[in-house]
LOZAVO-651434 format. One line per 4 residues: number of its first residue (from 1); their letters; for each residue x, y, z of C-alpha. Coordinates in pm, 1 decimal. Each point is the difference from the previous one (the first is absolute). Layout:
REM residues N
NUM = A = X:Y:Z | ...
//
This chain:
REM residues 687
1 = XXXX = -2452.6:-3310.6:4029.0 | 40.6:76.1:-367.3 | 223.0:-300.2:-42.2 | -252.7:-228.1:170.2
5 = XXXX = -275.1:121.3:-229.9 | 215.0:-66.9:-306.3 | 92.3:-349.9:113.3 | -363.7:-93.4:65.1
9 = XXXX = -97.1:121.3:-344.7 | 275.6:-201.3:-166.6 | -107.2:-312.4:189.7 | -367.0:33.1:-98.1
13 = XXXX = -115.0:106.7:350.2 | -173.7:319.1:107.8 | 163.4:329.9:-83.5 | 44.1:299.5:224.7
17 = XXXX = -255.0:282.3:24.7 | -73.7:183.4:-325.0 | 123.1:353.6:-6.2 | -302.3:113.3:-204.1
21 = XXXX = -251.9:-150.7:243.5 | 186.6:163.3:283.8 | -31.4:336.2:-174.5 | -373.2:-52.5:-65.2
25 = XXXX = -55.9:-121.2:357.9 | -312.1:-194.6:-109.1 | -254.1:-60.0:275.6 | -189.1:-334.9:1.6
29 = XXXX = -348.4:-39.7:153.5 | -227.0:-310.2:-6.4 | -378.1:41.1:54.2 | -265.5:-262.0:64.8
33 = XXXX = -329.4:-6.2:-185.8 | -151.5:241.3:251.7 | 267.0:258.6:-74.4 | 174.5:-44.0:332.6
37 = XXXX = 379.3:11.8:21.0 | 140.4:-350.6:41.9 | 372.2:66.9:-69.0 | 195.8:326.6:37.7
41 = XXXX = 364.5:41.9:-114.0 | 262.9:223.8:162.8 | -3.7:213.7:-318.8 | -375.8:49.1:48.3
45 = XXXX = 66.1:112.2:353.6 | 252.8:256.7:-134.5 | -227.0:116.7:-283.3 | -328.4:37.8:194.4
49 = XXXX = 137.9:68.0:348.2 | -192.5:-283.1:175.5 | 175.0:-286.1:172.8 | -109.7:-357.5:-70.8
53 = XXXX = -165.7:-15.5:339.5 | -203.1:309.4:-86.0 | -91.8:-107.5:-353.7 | -72.2:-376.5:16.1
57 = XXXX = -369.8:-84.5:14.9 | -117.6:348.5:-98.3 | -180.5:90.6:-318.1 | 260.9:98.4:-253.6
61 = XXXX = -215.4:277.6:-139.7 | 5.8:174.0:336.7 | 377.5:-33.3:36.5 | 141.4:29.0:-350.3
65 = XXXX = -236.0:231.3:-195.9 | -110.4:359.1:38.1 | -364.4:17.2:117.2 | -103.3:174.2:-320.8
69 = XXXX = 91.7:-308.5:-203.5 | -130.2:-274.6:231.0 | -308.7:-85.8:-207.4 | 201.9:-19.8:-324.5
73 = XXXX = 267.9:-215.9:157.5 | -258.1:-237.2:157.0 | -157.2:-46.6:-343.6 | 335.7:-65.2:-165.1
77 = XXXX = 90.7:-248.0:273.2 | -327.4:-185.5:-51.7 | 65.1:-20.3:-375.5 | 345.2:-148.2:54.5
81 = XXXX = -135.2:-262.5:241.7 | -294.7:-83.3:-223.1 | 167.4:-8.7:-342.0 | 365.1:-70.8:79.8
85 = XXXX = 113.0:280.1:-228.8 | 282.5:220.7:123.8 | -31.5:371.1:43.7 | 252.1:282.0:16.3
89 = XXXX = -29.0:365.9:76.7 | 103.4:287.3:222.5 | -187.8:141.5:299.8 | 85.9:248.7:267.3
93 = XXXX = 27.9:-155.3:345.4 | -17.7:148.7:345.9 | 281.4:-119.7:220.0 | -33.9:-56.8:368.9
97 = XXXX = 167.0:337.5:67.1 | -268.6:175.0:-206.8 | 217.8:77.6:-304.4 | -111.8:-87.8:-350.0
101 = XXXX = 209.7:-186.7:-253.7 | -74.7:-112.9:-356.6 | 55.8:-375.8:-22.9 | 19.5:-233.5:-299.6
105 = XXXX = -206.7:-321.4:56.2 | 5.7:-343.4:-165.9 | -276.9:-243.0:109.0 | -51.9:-365.7:-91.5
109 = XXXX = -191.4:-302.3:129.8 | 178.1:-284.0:181.9 | -120.6:-353.0:84.5 | 147.3:-241.7:254.6
113 = XXXX = 7.6:-379.8:-8.5 | -337.7:-18.3:176.5 | -171.6:213.9:-258.6 | -25.1:304.4:220.5
117 = XXXX = 25.1:330.6:-188.2 | 208.0:300.4:100.1 | 97.0:330.3:-157.0 | 364.7:106.0:-28.8
121 = XXXX = 71.3:371.3:-4.8 | 337.5:141.3:-101.9 | 55.1:366.9:66.2 | 284.6:243.7:-37.1
125 = XXXX = 49.3:374.9:6.3 | -117.8:153.9:-329.5 | 278.2:262.2:-0.2 | 267.1:-271.1:22.6
129 = XXXX = -158.4:-195.7:-284.3 | -21.0:306.4:-223.8 | 362.9:91.9:71.3 | 114.9:-348.2:-93.3
133 = XXXX = -216.2:4.6:-311.7 | 152.2:332.5:-106.5 | 350.7:-124.1:69.3 | -65.0:-319.4:-195.1
137 = XXXX = -155.3:187.4:-293.4 | 288.5:247.2:-3.4 | 268.3:-266.9:12.2 | -176.5:-213.4:-260.4
141 = XXXX = -35.0:294.5:-236.6 | 354.2:118.6:54.0 | 144.3:-346.6:-52.9 | -203.2:-56.1:-315.2
145 = XXXX = 72.9:340.4:-155.3 | 354.7:60.3:125.4 | 260.1:42.4:-276.0 | 244.0:-177.5:230.6
149 = XXXX = 14.0:-374.9:2.5 | -130.8:-134.1:332.2 | 3.7:-353.4:133.9 | -55.7:-183.0:326.0
153 = XXXX = 207.4:-306.4:80.7 | -81.4:-240.4:281.2 | 257.5:-120.8:248.4 | 106.9:-271.0:-246.3
157 = XXXX = 59.3:275.8:-256.3 | -282.2:-113.0:-223.4 | -209.7:257.1:-181.2 | -329.5:69.5:175.2
161 = XXXX = -106.4:296.3:-211.5 | 133.2:220.4:-279.9 | -141.6:314.0:-153.3 | -45.1:73.6:-373.8
165 = XXXX = 315.1:214.4:-12.6 | 213.2:-293.0:116.7 | -167.7:-222.2:-256.6 | 123.1:241.7:-266.7
169 = XXXX = 348.5:30.1:149.3 | 49.3:-376.2:27.4 | -185.3:-82.6:-320.2 | -211.8:-261.3:178.4
173 = XXXX = -365.9:-9.1:102.3 | -95.0:2.2:367.0 | -104.5:-365.5:-23.4 | 353.6:-89.6:-108.0
177 = XXXX = 134.4:157.8:319.4 | -233.3:-124.4:271.2 | 131.6:-287.1:208.2 | 335.7:2.0:-176.6
181 = XXXX = 339.2:102.1:137.4 | 216.5:283.3:-129.0 | 237.9:-253.7:-151.6 | -283.0:-160.4:-194.0
185 = XXXX = -128.4:332.7:-133.1 | 325.7:196.5:-51.6 | 294.2:-242.1:-5.0 | 248.1:266.2:-120.2
189 = XXXX = -76.3:228.3:293.8 | -86.6:-256.6:264.9 | 328.5:-13.0:190.0 | 18.1:371.0:81.4
193 = XXXX = -375.6:41.0:61.5 | -33.2:-304.4:225.5 | 304.4:102.2:204.3 | -148.2:346.3:53.7
197 = XXXX = -345.2:-137.2:88.8 | 142.2:-247.1:252.3 | 201.4:276.7:160.3 | -315.1:211.6:42.5
201 = XXXX = -193.6:-299.2:139.8 | 277.8:-70.4:246.9 | 78.1:352.4:119.6 | -320.8:193.0:-57.1
205 = XXXX = 210.5:285.6:-134.5 | -130.1:128.0:-334.7 | 223.4:19.9:-304.5 | -78.1:318.8:-189.7
209 = XXXX = 98.8:99.4:-352.9 | 243.2:-282.7:-63.4 | 104.6:-13.0:-365.7 | 20.3:-321.5:-195.2
213 = XXXX = 71.7:-66.9:-365.4 | -133.1:-285.5:-208.0 | -252.0:-125.7:-251.7 | -355.8:-129.0:25.2
217 = XXXX = -226.1:-180.0:-250.1 | -151.2:341.9:-78.9 | 326.7:103.4:-172.9 | 235.1:-298.9:-9.4
221 = XXXX = 257.1:162.0:-231.7 | 60.1:325.4:188.2 | 133.6:70.7:346.6 | -221.7:211.2:223.4
225 = XXXX = 73.5:172.2:327.2 | -254.6:-22.9:280.8 | -27.0:166.2:336.9 | -119.3:-254.3:258.4
229 = XXXX = -147.7:71.3:341.4 | -94.3:-283.0:235.9 | -196.8:16.4:325.8 | -93.0:-270.1:250.0
233 = XXXX = -375.9:-42.7:49.6 | -137.4:-65.8:350.7 | -349.0:-15.0:145.6 | -118.6:204.4:297.5
237 = XXXX = 154.3:-247.4:241.6 | 338.4:-5.1:-179.1 | -39.8:-333.1:-176.3 | 214.8:-2.4:-315.1
241 = XXXX = -216.4:-40.6:-307.8 | 258.3:39.9:-276.8 | 174.0:267.7:-205.6 | -139.5:284.9:-207.3
245 = XXXX = 206.3:83.4:-307.4 | -7.5:324.6:-199.4 | 166.7:3.5:-343.4 | 66.3:317.2:-203.0
249 = XXXX = 156.7:-15.7:-344.8 | 267.0:271.9:13.1 | 176.6:-95.8:-322.0 | -56.2:338.6:-162.1
253 = XXXX = 108.5:182.8:314.1 | 305.8:-221.8:27.9 | 90.9:60.8:-362.6 | -46.4:372.9:49.1
257 = XXXX = 227.7:-12.9:305.2 | 257.6:-203.1:-192.2 | -16.8:246.3:-288.8 | 29.6:293.7:240.1
261 = XXXX = 303.1:-160.0:163.0 | 149.2:-68.4:-342.6 | -62.0:363.7:-94.3 | 167.0:110.5:322.9
265 = XXXX = 300.9:-219.3:-76.6 | 13.7:138.0:-354.2 | -0.6:356.7:130.2 | 266.4:-91.3:254.4
269 = XXXX = 209.9:-158.8:-273.9 | -36.4:307.7:-220.9 | 97.0:223.8:291.8 | 294.1:-227.8:71.4
273 = XXXX = 100.0:10.9:-364.8 | -8.7:379.8:-0.2 | 246.6:0.6:286.7 | 225.2:-283.2:-123.0
277 = XXXX = 18.7:50.1:-376.6 | 222.3:275.3:-132.9 | 213.3:59.7:307.6 | 296.5:64.4:-229.4
281 = XXXX = 61.2:90.7:-363.4 | 173.3:-330.8:-59.0 | -186.5:-189.7:-273.3 | 75.0:-353.6:118.9
285 = XXXX = -76.6:90.2:361.6 | -335.9:151.4:-98.6 | -91.7:-309.8:-202.3 | 88.8:-228.3:291.5
289 = XXXX = -209.1:212.1:235.9 | -303.4:-55.8:-225.5 | 56.1:-375.9:-14.1 | 59.8:-14.2:374.7
293 = XXXX = -325.7:183.2:74.6 | -198.4:-243.5:-216.9 | 130.8:-310.1:184.8 | -174.6:-165.4:180.1
297 = XXXX = -307.1:223.9:31.9 | -85.4:-11.5:-369.1 | 209.1:-279.6:-148.4 | 242.4:-274.2:98.6
301 = XXXX = 245.1:96.6:-274.9 | 36.6:346.6:-152.5 | 229.1:123.7:-274.5 | 57.1:346.9:-141.6
305 = XXXX = 112.5:10.7:-363.9 | 70.5:294.6:-229.7 | 17.6:7.0:-376.9 | 364.1:10.2:-102.2
309 = XXXX = -70.3:286.0:-240.6 | -141.4:203.9:286.2 | 313.9:-67.0:201.3 | 198.3:141.2:-291.8
313 = XXXX = -214.4:313.8:-3.8 | -194.0:-85.4:-316.6 | -376.2:-3.8:-37.4 | -133.5:-322.2:-140.5
317 = XXXX = -321.7:-150.0:-129.3 | -35.4:-369.7:-80.1 | -178.1:-133.1:-303.6 | -216.2:-315.1:13.2
321 = XXXX = 283.0:-219.5:-126.5 | 284.6:161.3:198.4 | 171.1:-153.4:298.8 | 56.7:198.0:318.0
325 = XXXX = 359.9:42.9:111.8 | -23.6:35.5:374.9 | 257.4:73.3:267.4 | -72.0:-140.5:345.3
329 = XXXX = 46.0:256.6:276.2 | -123.4:-182.5:311.1 | -154.6:-328.5:110.6 | -130.6:-86.2:343.5
333 = XXXX = -153.8:-313.0:152.3 | -10.5:-155.0:346.1 | 114.9:-365.3:8.2 | -75.0:-52.9:-368.9
337 = XXXX = 328.2:-140.3:-139.4 | -143.7:-155.1:-317.2 | -207.7:305.1:-89.7 | 297.4:228.3:65.0
341 = XXXX = 226.2:-214.9:-217.7 | -258.6:19.4:-278.1 | -0.7:380.4:12.4 | 247.7:216.1:-187.7
345 = XXXX = 270.6:110.6:239.7 | 59.7:373.5:56.7 | 210.1:143.5:-281.1 | -82.9:-286.2:-236.8
349 = XXXX = -142.4:86.4:-342.3 | -246.6:-246.4:-153.2 | -197.8:-5.4:-321.5 | -367.8:-91.0:45.1
353 = XXXX = -180.7:-129.1:-306.3 | -311.0:183.0:-129.2 | -234.7:-261.0:152.7 | 138.0:40.4:353.4
357 = XXXX = -235.8:158.3:252.1 | 248.3:261.2:116.8 | 51.9:100.0:-364.7 | -374.5:39.7:-38.3
361 = XXXX = -6.2:212.0:315.4 | 270.7:246.7:-107.5 | -123.1:6.7:-360.8 | -361.2:82.5:89.3
365 = XXXX = 66.2:199.5:316.7 | -273.4:-202.7:171.7 | 12.4:-257.1:282.6 | 1.2:-369.5:-81.0
369 = XXXX = -151.5:-232.6:260.5 | -26.0:-379.0:0.2 | -201.9:-81.5:310.1 | 41.0:-377.0:-33.8
373 = XXXX = 329.5:-91.9:-165.4 | -8.1:-318.9:-205.7 | 302.1:-194.6:-122.9 | -28.2:152.0:-345.7
377 = XXXX = 7.3:350.7:152.9 | 342.3:-49.0:157.9 | 168.4:4.9:-339.6 | -142.4:348.5:-62.4
381 = XXXX = 110.7:124.7:342.4 | 359.2:-124.8:4.0 | 268.9:106.4:-246.9 | 118.2:-356.9:-60.2
385 = XXXX = -121.1:-362.4:35.1 | 245.0:-50.0:287.1 | -146.3:297.2:185.6 | -352.6:-129.1:-66.6
389 = XXXX = 94.1:-333.7:158.7 | 131.7:181.8:306.4 | -324.1:199.1:29.8 | -200.7:-321.7:-20.3
393 = XXXX = 211.9:-154.4:273.6 | -43.1:313.5:211.8 | -379.2:-36.4:-25.2 | -78.8:327.6:-174.6
397 = XXXX = -379.7:0.7:-24.0 | -85.4:365.2:-65.0 | 173.8:273.6:-200.9 | -32.0:374.9:-43.1
401 = XXXX = 206.9:245.7:-203.6 | -62.0:374.7:33.7 | 165.4:261.2:-223.9 | 221.5:268.0:149.5
405 = XXXX = -116.6:319.4:-168.3 | 143.7:344.9:70.6 | -69.5:319.2:-190.1 | -184.0:-192.9:-269.6
409 = XXXX = 288.0:-240.4:-67.1 | 3.5:-374.4:74.0 | 322.9:-60.7:189.6 | -39.3:-369.0:77.2
413 = XXXX = -209.7:-227.7:217.3 | -60.5:-113.0:356.1 | -17.1:-379.6:-19.2 | -187.5:-182.1:281.1
417 = XXXX = -43.9:-370.9:72.0 | -174.3:-197.3:273.7 | 117.7:-335.9:127.4 | -67.2:-30.0:373.7
421 = XXXX = -295.0:237.6:15.8 | -288.5:-229.8:-100.0 | -224.5:279.0:-127.3 | 14.6:93.6:-367.9
425 = XXXX = 54.7:358.0:-103.1 | -329.8:189.2:-18.3 | -125.9:342.3:-94.0 | 92.3:147.0:338.9
429 = XXXX = 355.4:-126.4:-43.1 | 7.9:148.2:-348.2 | -107.3:340.6:131.6 | 264.1:-13.0:272.7
433 = XXXX = 273.3:-108.3:-241.4 | -89.7:280.0:-241.9 | 11.9:255.2:281.7 | 340.7:-123.6:115.1
437 = XXXX = 130.0:-6.9:-357.0 | -127.2:351.1:-71.5 | 165.7:142.5:311.2 | 322.8:-189.5:-51.3
441 = XXXX = 24.2:76.5:-372.2 | 38.8:371.4:71.2 | 276.1:-72.1:250.9 | 170.5:-239.7:-240.5
445 = XXXX = -22.0:251.6:-282.3 | 144.7:270.8:223.7 | 282.9:-231.6:97.4 | 55.1:-92.0:-365.1
449 = XXXX = 28.5:364.4:-110.9 | 211.5:99.9:295.3 | 229.6:-293.4:-60.7 | 28.8:108.2:-362.5
453 = XXXX = 76.4:356.2:108.9 | 253.1:-126.0:251.8 | 171.7:-215.1:-260.2 | 17.3:298.7:-235.0
457 = XXXX = 141.6:226.0:272.2 | 255.7:-261.4:104.6 | 104.2:-53.5:-359.6 | 46.0:373.4:-46.8
461 = XXXX = 180.3:31.0:331.2 | 242.6:-281.4:-71.0 | 64.1:126.0:-351.6 | 102.8:336.6:143.5
465 = XXXX = 228.2:-138.7:270.5 | 366.5:-44.0:-91.5 | 196.9:-317.1:-38.5 | 351.2:61.2:129.7
469 = XXXX = 311.5:-214.8:36.1 | 90.9:-114.3:352.6 | 318.9:208.3:-21.3 | 11.2:352.5:-139.6
473 = XXXX = 279.4:252.9:39.1 | 139.0:-42.2:348.8 | -319.6:-151.6:142.0 | -151.5:-343.3:50.0
477 = XXXX = -376.8:46.3:-36.5 | -317.6:-205.6:73.6 | -364.1:108.2:-31.6 | -357.9:-116.8:39.3
481 = XXXX = -341.6:119.9:-103.5 | -302.5:-144.8:189.4 | -348.0:96.1:-130.7 | -279.8:75.6:244.4
485 = XXXX = -252.4:-265.5:92.3 | -295.8:204.4:-125.1 | -78.1:58.3:-363.8 | -23.2:374.9:-22.8
489 = XXXX = 308.9:72.3:209.7 | 258.4:-98.6:-258.0 | 232.2:225.6:-184.5 | 148.0:284.3:210.4
493 = XXXX = 338.9:-121.9:129.2 | 325.5:-16.7:-200.5 | 373.1:-30.0:27.1 | 284.4:55.1:-241.4
497 = XXXX = 375.3:-57.1:-28.5 | 158.9:244.8:-248.5 | 365.6:-28.9:-107.6 | 172.5:341.1:-21.2
501 = XXXX = 333.6:120.8:-138.3 | 324.7:-57.9:194.5 | -130.1:-322.4:158.1 | -266.3:175.4:197.5
505 = XXXX = -348.2:-153.5:53.5 | -331.4:167.6:74.7 | -245.4:-185.3:228.5 | -365.4:102.3:-3.2
509 = XXXX = -308.2:-117.8:194.4 | -332.7:180.8:-30.7 | -371.2:-32.0:73.1 | -273.6:166.6:-202.6
513 = XXXX = -303.4:70.6:213.8 | -309.8:-172.3:-135.2 | -49.9:-338.4:-155.4 | -86.7:-186.1:-313.3
517 = XXXX = 94.2:62.6:-358.6 | 13.2:378.9:42.0 | 254.9:-28.9:278.3 | 204.9:-247.3:-204.5
521 = XXXX = -4.2:234.2:-297.5 | 110.0:296.8:214.2 | 274.5:-214.2:150.0 | 124.2:-84.7:-350.6
525 = XXXX = 16.9:364.8:-96.3 | 189.5:93.8:318.2 | 242.4:-287.4:-46.6 | 69.9:109.5:-356.7
529 = XXXX = 51.7:357.8:114.7 | 231.4:-112.7:281.6 | 212.0:-206.5:-237.8 | 28.7:293.2:-240.0
533 = XXXX = 91.5:249.1:271.4 | 248.0:-243.9:161.3 | 196.3:-15.3:-326.6 | 73.2:372.3:46.7
537 = XXXX = 190.5:-85.0:322.2 | -199.1:258.2:197.9 | 25.3:52.6:371.5 | -268.0:-219.3:166.5
541 = XXXX = -183.9:300.0:145.3 | -4.4:171.2:-339.8 | -127.4:-316.3:-164.2 | -289.3:-16.9:248.2
545 = XXXX = -86.9:362.3:-70.9 | -34.9:-85.5:-370.6 | -210.4:-306.4:85.5 | -217.1:215.3:226.8
549 = XXXX = -83.0:234.7:-287.1 | -67.8:-293.2:-233.2 | -231.4:-161.9:255.9 | -199.2:319.4:41.6
553 = XXXX = -97.2:-27.5:-366.3 | -124.4:-360.9:32.6 | -368.3:51.4:89.3 | 48.2:84.4:367.7
557 = XXXX = 222.3:-302.7:63.5 | 198.0:-29.2:321.5 | 299.8:-227.8:54.1 | 271.2:-61.6:255.8
561 = XXXX = 353.7:-83.0:-108.3 | 348.4:-52.0:133.7 | 290.0:49.4:-244.5 | 358.2:-107.0:78.0
565 = XXXX = 319.2:17.6:-207.6 | 286.2:-231.7:95.5 | 354.5:109.9:-91.5 | 241.8:-290.8:60.9
569 = XXXX = 308.6:220.8:-50.7 | -101.0:227.7:287.3 | -157.1:-278.5:209.1 | -315.7:189.3:60.1
573 = XXXX = -368.6:34.5:-89.8 | -172.0:328.3:-66.7 | -369.8:-28.8:93.8 | -308.6:222.5:-31.2
577 = XXXX = -347.8:-79.2:133.1 | -344.2:112.6:-119.9 | -236.6:-96.5:282.7 | 110.1:-364.1:2.5
581 = XXXX = 84.3:-234.7:288.0 | 372.2:18.9:93.0 | 240.0:-262.6:-142.0 | 183.1:-239.4:231.6
585 = XXXX = 380.3:22.6:14.6 | 177.9:-322.5:99.9 | 371.5:-1.0:85.4 | 200.6:-303.3:113.0
589 = XXXX = 63.3:1.6:372.9 | -270.2:256.3:68.4 | -375.2:-26.2:54.2 | -216.6:93.4:-301.0
593 = XXXX = -143.3:350.0:11.0 | -261.4:214.0:-173.4 | 169.0:286.8:-184.7 | -85.5:335.1:147.2
597 = XXXX = -91.5:183.6:-319.3 | -205.0:312.8:-54.8 | -338.1:-146.4:-83.8 | -97.8:252.0:-266.2
601 = XXXX = -343.4:26.3:-157.1 | -157.6:-255.4:-234.3 | 40.8:54.4:-371.2 | -285.0:202.7:-144.6
605 = XXXX = -49.7:222.7:304.0 | 227.7:270.8:-136.9 | 171.9:297.1:164.0 | 203.0:-200.7:253.1
609 = XXXX = 378.6:-22.4:-49.1 | 187.4:-331.1:16.9 | 344.8:-58.0:147.5 | 278.7:-253.2:-61.0
613 = XXXX = 172.0:-191.5:281.7 | 341.4:-167.9:-35.5 | 33.8:-341.1:166.5 | 327.1:-196.0:26.6
617 = XXXX = -41.9:-331.7:-179.5 | 301.3:-228.1:36.5 | 34.4:-347.8:-151.7 | -231.2:-241.8:184.4
621 = XXXX = -244.9:274.5:91.4 | -361.7:-54.6:-102.0 | -285.0:234.0:-85.5 | -360.5:-124.1:26.8
625 = XXXX = -264.5:203.4:-183.8 | -367.5:-98.9:27.0 | -356.7:126.3:-33.4 | -252.2:33.4:282.4
629 = XXXX = -181.5:-322.3:-95.1 | 286.3:-192.9:161.0 | -37.9:144.2:346.5 | -338.3:167.3:41.9
633 = XXXX = -292.4:-195.9:153.6 | -330.2:91.8:159.9 | 84.3:-164.1:331.0 | 351.1:125.0:80.4
637 = XXXX = 158.2:340.7:21.1 | 253.4:99.6:-264.0 | 277.5:27.5:261.4 | -62.5:-360.9:108.0
641 = XXXX = 16.2:-120.8:-357.6 | 319.8:192.2:-75.0 | 157.8:-153.7:311.1 | -100.4:-342.2:-130.3
645 = XXXX = 160.0:82.9:-335.5 | 329.5:94.0:166.9 | -6.9:-315.1:212.0 | -18.7:-217.9:-312.4
649 = XXXX = 307.5:166.5:-152.5 | 238.5:-131.1:265.0 | 231.9:-195.7:-232.0 | 197.2:216.3:-246.7
653 = XXXX = 142.1:-315.0:-162.7 | -335.8:-148.5:-94.2 | -42.9:-36.4:-379.8 | -211.0:281.4:-140.9
657 = XXXX = -252.7:-231.1:-163.4 | -58.3:-161.7:338.6 | -34.1:344.2:156.9 | -280.3:86.0:-243.1
661 = XXXX = -182.6:-326.7:62.2 | 39.4:33.9:377.3 | -139.6:352.9:10.7 | -302.5:-84.0:-216.6
665 = XXXX = -88.2:-318.9:186.8 | 42.0:154.2:344.9 | -146.7:346.1:-53.2 | -248.3:-5.0:-289.9
669 = XXXX = -341.4:-114.4:119.2 | -211.1:-200.6:-250.5 | -298.8:226.5:59.8 | 204.4:316.3:-47.9
673 = XXXX = -182.7:225.2:-246.5 | 316.0:155.2:-142.6 | 271.6:-121.7:-233.3 | 368.2:-8.9:92.1
677 = XXXX = 316.6:105.4:-179.1 | 326.2:-105.1:164.5 | 358.2:77.7:-108.8 | 314.3:-112.3:185.6
681 = XXXX = 350.6:104.8:-105.8 | 340.1:-96.5:143.6 | 326.7:180.9:-80.6 | 263.5:-226.5:-155.4
685 = XXX = 370.5:16.8:62.8 | 194.1:175.5:-274.6 | 140.5:-215.6:-278.2
//
């Protein structure tokens, strides 16, 4: 039925019933000049309660009007017939069933082709009219004053009406909308809007709060974000009239949401950085962690550079005409080969001229940002013309350098570049970069100082360890010292090979409890004391007693030690132990074994006697002395690790240097937080 009505309208024929007239239910009555009812519509029958048979031929005043108003109505009827002027008003009527209803009347004079005069009366329920008037006034006022843009499109998607808010949004007057299509009014937005409107026309399903981005003549240079809602319009009988469109400019809300999301990502990145930066005290690893966090969330290419003077432990301040000598620590970039080639490679030292941006950054201690990089800027970013050409080829369009400052000292800079990310660096990026740099600078400075302390401890440790010939007395000897992986756990372990009179040789391995420079210094003092006491050719147990008393005077130091004296003439070793792990005795043709020695107490405990054990030591026999860093781990029991040690010593003929390398590679874990001293001796056949 709806389709038939639409087709008739398009062809110029009659349309279907009007929804508004159906709602009003207008009654039509025709009276002759005597006031008698000549024509009576079905709506009149419904309104007044009289059938056509009952009403036709009767005086209208008796049927249609309350008796109190008969005289007034007769006079008004006579005026209409006499003058031809229309009249309108409202009167209460008495229906056939005796009820009263207030009815709105419209009266006018009619004339037929013979010149006969009639009166046409149109009547409808006053309550219905007032309700429609209120609804119309409300909708008109709301449409006119709504801050939302509102429009009605017909079924051809041409503008039928627009409100003032939409005029402002589109930047066009209402007259420039009416009768025109969306494409004619808003060509940049037409495709998406027309597709949505046709979908609503076809399905009848509303589209609510659909976002679209674009520009209108009101602001042709700036993108806006709008929330669109579309509804199909139908009359009371379901005939499709068109589409109602509501437009809300949500640009500010969208920007706020984007900024909130960006803030959330920044907080997430900072939280991520807190967890990922500074996982170790390794300087290069910490620098790489900072660069890795920055890519790709903040930049496409990130580099971490430190002033070379800072790396050497010197404070520095650059004058206006001074170049910056910078050591690259880390560089990171995803699929950016040209930009990575342009960057200084880790470990490389480069001199940046005074006009370079990174020099300005470390000299002033303030960030340097070039939001839109021009060709002339590339020469101030790169350290050489060749690097500048690579940056140009990589498409670097935005640059940011942030100083790394810790404890009031400028250490270097975090260097950031954008190539694939189309957005330039902005203030939010600057804030994020400064926060990352501030957090990372402390970790980098810690790693720098710890690395310096570790280098100092290692230097001291190595200077205190002996250098011995591969053959001494009647022994072939090999040794190793492996520092701990961590910075502060360097310095406690030592070994020594001491030639004695009559071809004898003393073998010593010890471990000072503690770490760092203090432990290394204590170790040096104990080694010196051991060498001095060994020259007296004391019994091993007696020597340990002297060392015990010496250790007690060294600021509460504690150490373990095993001391052995090899006598090639007697073919034996005399061994005493001060709380140390037992040596391994290897004899050809027999399985290796741990020597069953009295353990004794560590040096420095005091009051515990030591004892000496004699062990046969024939040519070809081996003695393996070691510290606990070789065998102890957090995941295995000591017995398991000692069994593993014995299993590796299954070949008495293996060269001693190979034995040392094998034991370290197989047993010493890279993450072991203890250093290792290892000493292997093999008895030689007599000359």
